[in-house]
C-alpha positions as CSV (number, residue, x, y, z in Angstrom):
1,M,-61.8,213.0,172.5
2,R,-64.5,214.0,175.0
3,A,-63.3,217.6,174.5
4,L,-63.7,217.0,170.7
5,L,-67.3,215.8,171.1
6,L,-68.2,218.7,173.4
7,S,-66.7,221.3,171.1
8,L,-68.5,219.9,168.1
9,A,-71.8,220.0,170.0
10,S,-71.3,223.5,171.1
11,A,-72.8,225.2,168.0
12,T,-75.7,224.6,165.6
13,L,-75.6,222.5,162.5
14,A,-75.9,224.8,159.5
15,V,-76.6,222.2,156.8
16,A,-79.4,219.7,156.4
17,V,-78.2,216.1,156.7
18,V,-79.7,212.7,156.1
19,A,-78.4,209.9,158.3
20,C,-79.4,206.4,158.9
21,K,-79.9,207.0,162.6
22,P,-80.6,210.2,164.6
23,A,-77.4,212.1,165.3
24,P,-76.8,214.5,168.2
25,P,-76.8,218.2,167.2
26,A,-73.5,218.7,165.4
27,A,-72.0,221.9,164.7
28,T,-70.9,224.0,161.9
29,R,-68.9,226.9,163.2
30,S,-69.1,229.5,160.5
31,A,-65.5,230.5,159.9
32,P,-64.7,234.2,159.8
33,A,-62.8,235.7,156.9
34,P,-59.1,235.9,157.5
35,A,-58.2,239.0,159.4
36,A,-56.2,241.7,157.7
37,T,-53.8,241.7,160.7
38,G,-52.6,239.0,163.1
39,S,-50.4,235.9,162.8
40,T,-49.9,234.0,159.7
41,A,-51.1,230.8,161.5
42,E,-54.4,232.4,162.5
43,S,-55.0,233.6,159.0
44,S,-54.2,230.2,157.6
45,T,-56.6,228.5,160.0
46,S,-59.4,231.0,159.3
47,R,-59.0,230.4,155.6
48,T,-59.0,226.6,156.0
49,N,-62.1,226.8,158.2
50,A,-63.9,228.9,155.6
51,F,-63.2,226.2,153.0
52,F,-64.5,223.5,155.4
53,A,-67.7,225.6,156.0
54,R,-68.4,226.0,152.3
55,A,-68.0,222.2,151.8
56,G,-70.6,221.6,154.6
57,F,-68.3,220.4,157.4
58,D,-68.7,221.0,161.2
59,I,-65.6,222.6,162.6
60,P,-64.4,222.0,166.2
61,S,-63.5,225.1,168.3
62,S,-59.9,223.8,168.6
63,R,-57.8,221.1,166.9
64,I,-57.9,217.9,168.9
65,N,-55.8,214.8,168.5
66,A,-57.7,211.9,167.0
67,T,-58.2,209.0,169.4
68,D,-56.3,205.9,168.1
69,F,-57.9,202.5,167.7
70,T,-56.9,199.2,166.2
71,L,-59.4,197.1,164.1
72,E,-59.3,194.2,161.8
73,S,-59.2,194.8,158.0
74,L,-61.1,192.8,155.5
75,E,-57.7,191.2,154.7
76,G,-57.5,190.0,158.3
77,R,-54.7,192.4,159.4
78,K,-54.8,194.5,162.5
79,V,-54.7,198.1,161.4
80,S,-54.4,201.2,163.7
81,L,-55.6,204.6,162.8
82,S,-52.2,206.0,163.8
83,S,-50.6,203.9,161.0
84,F,-52.0,206.5,158.5
85,K,-50.2,209.4,160.2
86,G,-48.5,211.5,157.6
87,K,-51.5,211.4,155.3
88,L,-54.7,213.4,155.2
89,V,-57.4,211.0,156.2
90,V,-61.1,210.9,155.8
91,L,-62.3,208.6,158.6
92,S,-65.8,207.3,157.6
93,F,-68.2,205.4,159.9
94,W,-70.7,203.5,157.8
95,A,-72.6,200.2,157.2
96,T,-73.7,198.3,154.1
97,W,-77.4,198.6,155.0
98,C,-77.2,202.4,155.3
99,V,-78.8,204.0,152.2
100,P,-77.1,207.4,152.6
101,C,-73.8,205.5,153.0
102,Q,-74.5,203.6,149.8
103,E,-75.3,206.9,148.0
104,E,-72.1,208.7,149.0
105,M,-69.6,205.9,148.6
106,P,-69.2,205.9,144.8
107,A,-68.3,209.6,145.0
108,M,-65.9,208.8,147.8
109,Q,-64.2,206.2,145.6
110,T,-63.9,208.8,142.8
111,L,-62.3,211.2,145.3
112,Y,-60.0,208.5,146.5
113,D,-58.8,207.6,143.0
114,S,-58.1,211.3,142.2
115,L,-56.2,212.2,145.4
116,R,-54.5,209.0,146.7
117,G,-51.3,209.9,144.9
118,R,-51.1,213.2,146.9
119,G,-51.0,211.6,150.4
120,F,-54.7,211.2,150.8
121,E,-56.5,208.2,152.4
122,I,-60.0,207.1,153.1
123,V,-60.4,204.8,156.1
124,A,-63.9,203.3,156.0
125,V,-65.0,201.8,159.4
126,D,-68.0,199.4,159.1
127,V,-70.0,199.5,162.2
128,M,-71.2,196.2,163.8
129,E,-71.6,193.9,160.7
130,D,-70.0,190.6,160.0
131,K,-66.9,190.3,157.8
132,A,-68.6,188.2,155.1
133,T,-71.4,190.8,154.5
134,V,-68.9,193.7,154.2
135,A,-66.5,191.7,152.0
136,E,-69.4,190.9,149.6
137,F,-70.5,194.5,149.5
138,R,-67.0,195.7,148.7
139,K,-66.6,193.1,145.9
140,D,-70.0,194.0,144.4
141,H,-69.1,197.7,144.2
142,G,-65.4,197.5,143.6
143,Y,-64.3,199.9,146.4
144,T,-60.5,199.9,146.9
145,F,-60.0,202.2,149.9
146,P,-59.2,200.4,153.2
147,I,-62.2,199.0,155.1
148,L,-61.9,198.1,158.8
149,L,-64.4,196.2,160.9
150,D,-65.7,197.8,164.1
151,S,-67.5,194.6,165.2
152,S,-68.4,195.9,168.7
153,G,-69.1,199.4,167.8
154,A,-66.6,200.7,170.3
155,A,-64.6,202.9,167.8
156,A,-67.9,204.4,166.5
157,G,-68.9,205.1,170.2
158,V,-65.6,206.9,170.9
159,Y,-66.1,209.1,167.9
160,G,-69.8,209.8,168.6
161,A,-71.0,208.2,165.4
162,Q,-74.6,207.8,166.6
163,G,-75.8,208.6,163.0
164,I,-74.1,207.2,159.9
165,P,-72.5,208.1,157.8
166,T,-70.3,210.2,160.1
167,N,-67.1,211.4,158.4
168,Y,-64.1,213.0,160.0
169,V,-61.1,214.8,158.3
170,I,-57.8,214.1,160.1
171,D,-54.7,216.0,159.2
172,R,-51.2,214.6,158.6
173,D,-50.3,215.1,162.3
174,G,-53.3,213.1,163.5
175,R,-55.5,216.1,164.5
176,V,-59.2,216.3,163.8
177,L,-60.0,219.2,161.5
178,A,-63.7,218.7,160.9
179,R,-66.6,216.3,160.5
180,V,-69.8,215.9,158.6
181,V,-72.8,213.8,159.7
182,G,-75.1,212.3,157.1
183,V,-75.4,213.5,153.5
184,G,-76.4,216.8,152.3
185,G,-74.8,220.0,150.9
186,P,-71.9,219.7,148.5
187,G,-71.0,216.1,147.5
188,W,-67.5,214.5,147.6
189,T,-66.8,215.4,144.0
190,S,-68.2,218.9,144.1
191,A,-66.2,222.1,143.3
192,E,-66.3,223.0,147.0
193,M,-64.7,219.6,148.0
194,K,-62.1,219.9,145.2
195,A,-61.2,223.4,146.4
196,L,-61.0,222.2,150.0
197,F,-58.7,219.2,149.3
198,D,-56.5,221.2,146.9
199,L,-55.9,223.5,149.9
200,L,-55.1,220.7,152.3
201,L,-52.9,218.6,150.1
202,P,-49.7,219.2,148.3
203,P,-49.9,219.6,144.5
């Protein structure tokens, strides 16, 4: 994961973001157009990276395995990130008091509702709030994606979530594909996002 954070910090963020706390320089790596020659895998990766860039994501220089963690859910169960392997996951670090988080979560719910039948999951990790506060927030807003409680902030620390919201996309093999810090650029229900997730998910 240290390699992931270093690779994400190695370029310059190309989209304006609004986060609840200052975030370290994150990094959009502008993806080149697929080459006319070369391996099919390289062309596929270039095409995927181009879609991520258009959707406002930061792209690591190489695919890194997501660091596993186990946290308590609002239902009181212990849930590991690795239990979602086999699905495309948006891992979101957030908090109820975070205004940008509040602004983006309705669109995330819409995205979740439209894609969950295609092997898509949102795992929302609340950072350092008590269970009652988070449970009331979810009830008030009707969110149905899984919410986990990072009471100590340890998981957020491992993933470098110094500003929230911080969202990672993790593929079905448990590898980090991209991240976005704060809000800005295309939203979760934009045409760019739809094109991205249509590319990443089966029909």
